[in-house]
C-alpha positions in Angstrom: 0.0 0.0 0.0 1.2 3.5 -0.8 1.7 6.1 1.9 0.9 8.7 -0.7 -2.8 8.0 -0.7 -4.8 9.1 2.3 -7.4 6.3 2.3 -4.6 3.8 2.8 -3.7 5.3 6.2 -5.8 4.8 9.3 -5.4 5.7 13.0 -3.5 3.0 14.9 -1.4 1.8 11.9 2.3 1.2 12.2 4.2 3.3 9.7 7.6 4.7 8.8 7.8 8.5 8.4 10.4 10.9 7.3 10.5 14.0 9.5 11.2 17.4 7.9 14.7 17.7 9.3 15.5 14.2 8.0 14.3 14.7 4.4 17.8 15.2 2.9 19.2 12.0 4.6 16.0 10.0 4.2 16.2 8.7 7.8 13.0 7.0 8.8 11.1 7.0 12.1 8.8 4.2 13.1 5.6 4.8 15.0 1.8 4.5 15.3 -0.5 7.0 13.6 -2.3 9.2 16.1 -3.6 11.8 13.7 -3.7 12.4 9.9 -2.8 16.0 9.1 -3.1 16.0 5.3 -6.6 16.9 4.1 -6.2 16.1 0.4 -6.8 12.6 -0.9 -3.2 12.2 -2.0 0.2 13.9 -1.8 3.3 13.2 -4.0 5.7 13.2 -1.0 3.5 11.2 1.4 0.6 11.9 3.7 1.5 14.0 6.7 0.7 12.4 10.0 1.4 12.8 13.8 2.6 9.7 15.6 1.8 8.7 19.2 5.3 10.0 20.0 4.1 13.4 18.8 6.6 13.4 15.9 5.3 14.7 12.6 6.3 13.6 9.1 5.3 12.1 5.8 4.4 8.4 5.5 7.1 6.5 3.5 6.1 2.9 4.3 3.1 1.3 5.9 4.3 -1.6 8.1 1.0 -3.0 9.4 -2.7 -2.1 9.3 -4.6 -1.6 12.5 
């Protein structure tokens, strides 16, 4: 499933995100989706989410559905 399409992402999913300050290096952070921040149905760089850890970034990989 693609992290660029909003309907593929649900609260409670485990995902890998790239935070703004890690975009150049591509370093990914794993976490559970607490809130979906992107309102549009898709985004070319990934849907922006907030994790349970309060980190914000764009979804690069979906690890497991809720």
